[in-house]
PyMOL CGO cylinders between C-alpha atoms (Angstrom):
from pymol import cmd
from pymol.cgo import CYLINDER

trace = [
    CYLINDER, 9.76, 1.31, -8.07, 10.39, 5.02, -8.33, 0.3, 1, 1, 1, 1, 1, 1,
    CYLINDER, 10.39, 5.02, -8.33, 9.79, 7.56, -5.61, 0.3, 1, 1, 1, 1, 1, 1,
    CYLINDER, 9.79, 7.56, -5.61, 10.61, 11.21, -5.21, 0.3, 1, 1, 1, 1, 1, 1,
    CYLINDER, 10.61, 11.21, -5.21, 13.71, 10.14, -3.30, 0.3, 1, 1, 1, 1, 1, 1,
    CYLINDER, 13.71, 10.14, -3.30, 15.24, 7.44, -5.50, 0.3, 1, 1, 1, 1, 1, 1,
    CYLINDER, 15.24, 7.44, -5.50, 14.67, 4.56, -7.87, 0.3, 1, 1, 1, 1, 1, 1,
    CYLINDER, 14.67, 4.56, -7.87, 14.51, 1.36, -5.86, 0.3, 1, 1, 1, 1, 1, 1,
    CYLINDER, 14.51, 1.36, -5.86, 15.27, -1.89, -7.64, 0.3, 1, 1, 1, 1, 1, 1,
    CYLINDER, 15.27, -1.89, -7.64, 14.14, -4.53, -5.17, 0.3, 1, 1, 1, 1, 1, 1,
    CYLINDER, 14.14, -4.53, -5.17, 11.27, -6.81, -4.30, 0.3, 1, 1, 1, 1, 1, 1,
    CYLINDER, 11.27, -6.81, -4.30, 9.37, -6.97, -1.02, 0.3, 1, 1, 1, 1, 1, 1,
    CYLINDER, 9.37, -6.97, -1.02, 7.90, -10.12, 0.47, 0.3, 1, 1, 1, 1, 1, 1,
    CYLINDER, 7.90, -10.12, 0.47, 5.71, -9.80, 3.57, 0.3, 1, 1, 1, 1, 1, 1,
    CYLINDER, 5.71, -9.80, 3.57, 6.96, -12.06, 6.33, 0.3, 1, 1, 1, 1, 1, 1,
    CYLINDER, 6.96, -12.06, 6.33, 4.75, -10.86, 9.22, 0.3, 1, 1, 1, 1, 1, 1,
    CYLINDER, 4.75, -10.86, 9.22, 1.60, -8.76, 9.40, 0.3, 1, 1, 1, 1, 1, 1,
    CYLINDER, 1.60, -8.76, 9.40, 0.24, -7.18, 12.55, 0.3, 1, 1, 1, 1, 1, 1,
    CYLINDER, 0.24, -7.18, 12.55, -3.18, -5.53, 12.88, 0.3, 1, 1, 1, 1, 1, 1,
    CYLINDER, -3.18, -5.53, 12.88, -3.04, -2.38, 14.97, 0.3, 1, 1, 1, 1, 1, 1,
    CYLINDER, -3.04, -2.38, 14.97, -6.53, -0.95, 14.88, 0.3, 1, 1, 1, 1, 1, 1,
    CYLINDER, -6.53, -0.95, 14.88, -9.74, -0.37, 12.99, 0.3, 1, 1, 1, 1, 1, 1,
    CYLINDER, -9.74, -0.37, 12.99, -11.55, -2.85, 10.76, 0.3, 1, 1, 1, 1, 1, 1,
    CYLINDER, -11.55, -2.85, 10.76, -10.29, -3.23, 7.20, 0.3, 1, 1, 1, 1, 1, 1,
    CYLINDER, -10.29, -3.23, 7.20, -13.53, -4.73, 5.87, 0.3, 1, 1, 1, 1, 1, 1,
    CYLINDER, -13.53, -4.73, 5.87, -16.15, -3.70, 5.07, 0.3, 1, 1, 1, 1, 1, 1,
    CYLINDER, -16.15, -3.70, 5.07, -14.56, -0.76, 3.27, 0.3, 1, 1, 1, 1, 1, 1,
    CYLINDER, -14.56, -0.76, 3.27, -16.73, 2.14, 4.44, 0.3, 1, 1, 1, 1, 1, 1,
    CYLINDER, -16.73, 2.14, 4.44, -15.84, 5.63, 3.22, 0.3, 1, 1, 1, 1, 1, 1,
    CYLINDER, -15.84, 5.63, 3.22, -14.15, 7.58, 6.02, 0.3, 1, 1, 1, 1, 1, 1,
    CYLINDER, -14.15, 7.58, 6.02, -13.24, 4.49, 8.08, 0.3, 1, 1, 1, 1, 1, 1,
    CYLINDER, -13.24, 4.49, 8.08, -9.65, 4.17, 9.27, 0.3, 1, 1, 1, 1, 1, 1,
    CYLINDER, -9.65, 4.17, 9.27, -7.37, 1.23, 9.97, 0.3, 1, 1, 1, 1, 1, 1,
    CYLINDER, -7.37, 1.23, 9.97, -3.70, 0.70, 10.71, 0.3, 1, 1, 1, 1, 1, 1,
    CYLINDER, -3.70, 0.70, 10.71, -1.28, -2.18, 10.47, 0.3, 1, 1, 1, 1, 1, 1,
    CYLINDER, -1.28, -2.18, 10.47, 2.42, -2.94, 10.48, 0.3, 1, 1, 1, 1, 1, 1,
    CYLINDER, 2.42, -2.94, 10.48, 4.34, -5.47, 8.49, 0.3, 1, 1, 1, 1, 1, 1,
    CYLINDER, 4.34, -5.47, 8.49, 7.78, -6.95, 8.29, 0.3, 1, 1, 1, 1, 1, 1,
    CYLINDER, 7.78, -6.95, 8.29, 8.98, -7.26, 4.73, 0.3, 1, 1, 1, 1, 1, 1,
    CYLINDER, 8.98, -7.26, 4.73, 11.96, -9.08, 3.33, 0.3, 1, 1, 1, 1, 1, 1,
    CYLINDER, 11.96, -9.08, 3.33, 13.54, -6.72, 0.81, 0.3, 1, 1, 1, 1, 1, 1,
    CYLINDER, 13.54, -6.72, 0.81, 15.79, -8.31, -1.81, 0.3, 1, 1, 1, 1, 1, 1,
    CYLINDER, 15.79, -8.31, -1.81, 17.72, -5.83, -3.93, 0.3, 1, 1, 1, 1, 1, 1,
    CYLINDER, 17.72, -5.83, -3.93, 19.18, -6.18, -7.42, 0.3, 1, 1, 1, 1, 1, 1,
    CYLINDER, 19.18, -6.18, -7.42, 22.45, -7.52, -5.93, 0.3, 1, 1, 1, 1, 1, 1,
    CYLINDER, 22.45, -7.52, -5.93, 20.49, -10.26, -4.11, 0.3, 1, 1, 1, 1, 1, 1,
    CYLINDER, 20.49, -10.26, -4.11, 21.10, -8.65, -0.70, 0.3, 1, 1, 1, 1, 1, 1,
    CYLINDER, 21.10, -8.65, -0.70, 18.23, -9.40, 1.70, 0.3, 1, 1, 1, 1, 1, 1,
    CYLINDER, 18.23, -9.40, 1.70, 17.14, -7.01, 4.45, 0.3, 1, 1, 1, 1, 1, 1,
    CYLINDER, 17.14, -7.01, 4.45, 14.17, -7.18, 6.82, 0.3, 1, 1, 1, 1, 1, 1,
    CYLINDER, 14.17, -7.18, 6.82, 12.31, -3.87, 6.84, 0.3, 1, 1, 1, 1, 1, 1,
    CYLINDER, 12.31, -3.87, 6.84, 9.50, -2.89, 9.23, 0.3, 1, 1, 1, 1, 1, 1,
    CYLINDER, 9.50, -2.89, 9.23, 6.74, -0.75, 7.70, 0.3, 1, 1, 1, 1, 1, 1,
    CYLINDER, 6.74, -0.75, 7.70, 3.77, 0.88, 9.43, 0.3, 1, 1, 1, 1, 1, 1,
    CYLINDER, 3.77, 0.88, 9.43, 0.68, 2.01, 7.53, 0.3, 1, 1, 1, 1, 1, 1,
    CYLINDER, 0.68, 2.01, 7.53, -2.22, 4.15, 8.63, 0.3, 1, 1, 1, 1, 1, 1,
    CYLINDER, -2.22, 4.15, 8.63, -5.04, 4.23, 6.08, 0.3, 1, 1, 1, 1, 1, 1,
    CYLINDER, -5.04, 4.23, 6.08, -8.37, 5.95, 5.48, 0.3, 1, 1, 1, 1, 1, 1,
    CYLINDER, -8.37, 5.95, 5.48, -11.00, 4.60, 3.12, 0.3, 1, 1, 1, 1, 1, 1,
    CYLINDER, -11.00, 4.60, 3.12, -11.95, 6.96, 0.29, 0.3, 1, 1, 1, 1, 1, 1,
    CYLINDER, -11.95, 6.96, 0.29, -14.72, 6.86, -2.28, 0.3, 1, 1, 1, 1, 1, 1,
    CYLINDER, -14.72, 6.86, -2.28, -15.74, 3.91, -4.43, 0.3, 1, 1, 1, 1, 1, 1,
    CYLINDER, -15.74, 3.91, -4.43, -16.34, 3.98, -8.17, 0.3, 1, 1, 1, 1, 1, 1,
    CYLINDER, -16.34, 3.98, -8.17, -15.96, 2.05, -11.37, 0.3, 1, 1, 1, 1, 1, 1,
    CYLINDER, -15.96, 2.05, -11.37, -12.74, 0.05, -11.59, 0.3, 1, 1, 1, 1, 1, 1,
    CYLINDER, -12.74, 0.05, -11.59, -12.44, 0.98, -15.28, 0.3, 1, 1, 1, 1, 1, 1,
    CYLINDER, -12.44, 0.98, -15.28, -11.94, 4.62, -14.24, 0.3, 1, 1, 1, 1, 1, 1,
    CYLINDER, -11.94, 4.62, -14.24, -8.56, 3.60, -12.76, 0.3, 1, 1, 1, 1, 1, 1,
    CYLINDER, -8.56, 3.60, -12.76, -7.52, 0.78, -15.11, 0.3, 1, 1, 1, 1, 1, 1,
    CYLINDER, -7.52, 0.78, -15.11, -9.26, 0.74, -18.49, 0.3, 1, 1, 1, 1, 1, 1,
    CYLINDER, -9.26, 0.74, -18.49, -11.12, -2.47, -19.25, 0.3, 1, 1, 1, 1, 1, 1,
    CYLINDER, -11.12, -2.47, -19.25, -11.25, -3.58, -15.61, 0.3, 1, 1, 1, 1, 1, 1,
    CYLINDER, -11.25, -3.58, -15.61, -14.65, -4.88, -14.45, 0.3, 1, 1, 1, 1, 1, 1,
    CYLINDER, -14.65, -4.88, -14.45, -16.40, -4.24, -11.14, 0.3, 1, 1, 1, 1, 1, 1,
    CYLINDER, -16.40, -4.24, -11.14, -15.84, -1.49, -8.62, 0.3, 1, 1, 1, 1, 1, 1,
    CYLINDER, -15.84, -1.49, -8.62, -12.81, -0.07, -6.89, 0.3, 1, 1, 1, 1, 1, 1,
    CYLINDER, -12.81, -0.07, -6.89, -12.45, 1.63, -3.52, 0.3, 1, 1, 1, 1, 1, 1,
    CYLINDER, -12.45, 1.63, -3.52, -9.65, 4.08, -2.84, 0.3, 1, 1, 1, 1, 1, 1,
    CYLINDER, -9.65, 4.08, -2.84, -7.47, 3.80, 0.26, 0.3, 1, 1, 1, 1, 1, 1,
    CYLINDER, -7.47, 3.80, 0.26, -5.26, 6.74, 1.23, 0.3, 1, 1, 1, 1, 1, 1,
    CYLINDER, -5.26, 6.74, 1.23, -2.34, 5.57, 3.34, 0.3, 1, 1, 1, 1, 1, 1,
    CYLINDER, -2.34, 5.57, 3.34, 0.64, 7.05, 5.12, 0.3, 1, 1, 1, 1, 1, 1,
    CYLINDER, 0.64, 7.05, 5.12, 3.62, 4.72, 5.46, 0.3, 1, 1, 1, 1, 1, 1,
    CYLINDER, 3.62, 4.72, 5.46, 6.41, 5.17, 8.00, 0.3, 1, 1, 1, 1, 1, 1,
    CYLINDER, 6.41, 5.17, 8.00, 9.63, 3.22, 8.34, 0.3, 1, 1, 1, 1, 1, 1,
    CYLINDER, 9.63, 3.22, 8.34, 10.58, 2.27, 11.91, 0.3, 1, 1, 1, 1, 1, 1,
    CYLINDER, 10.58, 2.27, 11.91, 13.64, 0.44, 10.53, 0.3, 1, 1, 1, 1, 1, 1,
    CYLINDER, 13.64, 0.44, 10.53, 14.83, 3.74, 9.01, 0.3, 1, 1, 1, 1, 1, 1,
    CYLINDER, 14.83, 3.74, 9.01, 13.56, 6.47, 11.36, 0.3, 1, 1, 1, 1, 1, 1,
    CYLINDER, 13.56, 6.47, 11.36, 15.22, 9.28, 9.38, 0.3, 1, 1, 1, 1, 1, 1,
    CYLINDER, 15.22, 9.28, 9.38, 13.15, 8.54, 6.27, 0.3, 1, 1, 1, 1, 1, 1,
    CYLINDER, 13.15, 8.54, 6.27, 10.14, 10.85, 6.00, 0.3, 1, 1, 1, 1, 1, 1,
    CYLINDER, 10.14, 10.85, 6.00, 6.65, 9.31, 5.84, 0.3, 1, 1, 1, 1, 1, 1,
    CYLINDER, 6.65, 9.31, 5.84, 5.24, 8.62, 2.39, 0.3, 1, 1, 1, 1, 1, 1,
    CYLINDER, 5.24, 8.62, 2.39, 1.66, 9.07, 1.29, 0.3, 1, 1, 1, 1, 1, 1,
    CYLINDER, 1.66, 9.07, 1.29, 0.33, 6.33, -0.96, 0.3, 1, 1, 1, 1, 1, 1,
    CYLINDER, 0.33, 6.33, -0.96, -2.93, 5.55, -2.69, 0.3, 1, 1, 1, 1, 1, 1,
    CYLINDER, -2.93, 5.55, -2.69, -4.18, 1.99, -3.12, 0.3, 1, 1, 1, 1, 1, 1,
    CYLINDER, -4.18, 1.99, -3.12, -7.36, 0.65, -4.66, 0.3, 1, 1, 1, 1, 1, 1,
    CYLINDER, -7.36, 0.65, -4.66, -9.36, -2.41, -3.67, 0.3, 1, 1, 1, 1, 1, 1,
    CYLINDER, -9.36, -2.41, -3.67, -10.67, -4.01, -6.87, 0.3, 1, 1, 1, 1, 1, 1,
    CYLINDER, -10.67, -4.01, -6.87, -13.79, -6.01, -5.97, 0.3, 1, 1, 1, 1, 1, 1,
    CYLINDER, -13.79, -6.01, -5.97, -13.83, -8.16, -9.12, 0.3, 1, 1, 1, 1, 1, 1,
    CYLINDER, -13.83, -8.16, -9.12, -10.20, -9.26, -8.73, 0.3, 1, 1, 1, 1, 1, 1,
    CYLINDER, -10.20, -9.26, -8.73, -10.31, -9.32, -4.92, 0.3, 1, 1, 1, 1, 1, 1,
    CYLINDER, -10.31, -9.32, -4.92, -6.97, -7.58, -4.51, 0.3, 1, 1, 1, 1, 1, 1,
    CYLINDER, -6.97, -7.58, -4.51, -5.28, -4.31, -3.64, 0.3, 1, 1, 1, 1, 1, 1,
    CYLINDER, -5.28, -4.31, -3.64, -3.24, -2.47, -6.27, 0.3, 1, 1, 1, 1, 1, 1,
    CYLINDER, -3.24, -2.47, -6.27, -1.13, 0.63, -5.78, 0.3, 1, 1, 1, 1, 1, 1,
    CYLINDER, -1.13, 0.63, -5.78, -2.64, 3.44, -7.84, 0.3, 1, 1, 1, 1, 1, 1,
    CYLINDER, -2.64, 3.44, -7.84, -0.83, 3.36, -11.20, 0.3, 1, 1, 1, 1, 1, 1,
    CYLINDER, -0.83, 3.36, -11.20, -1.64, 7.03, -11.83, 0.3, 1, 1, 1, 1, 1, 1,
    CYLINDER, -1.64, 7.03, -11.83, -0.07, 8.18, -8.54, 0.3, 1, 1, 1, 1, 1, 1,
    CYLINDER, -0.07, 8.18, -8.54, 3.39, 6.62, -7.99, 0.3, 1, 1, 1, 1, 1, 1,
    CYLINDER, 3.39, 6.62, -7.99, 5.17, 6.93, -4.64, 0.3, 1, 1, 1, 1, 1, 1,
]
cmd.load_cgo(trace, "trace")
């Protein structure tokens, strides 16, 4: 993935998820929720590191899924999140946008707004 800080060539696998507050579903515009997760990061050299991430999210508007990804059926709901890195406290928080796609039943990071 690319960010404004660097290109990161690694994969993340969630190993623990902890709910901190606010209901995730139903996704109601303006609602807030927060959670933390432990992720196993494996880089291109096959070095594994456990990274703690904390996310605080607010639910945005819903609309047609095809407005975000052409040809996608159903609706999507935007989630605006701020991610912090307790494992790396000197890293600044990052704002991210995710979409819940109802037809697919999954979250996808907004392809039009990279990290």
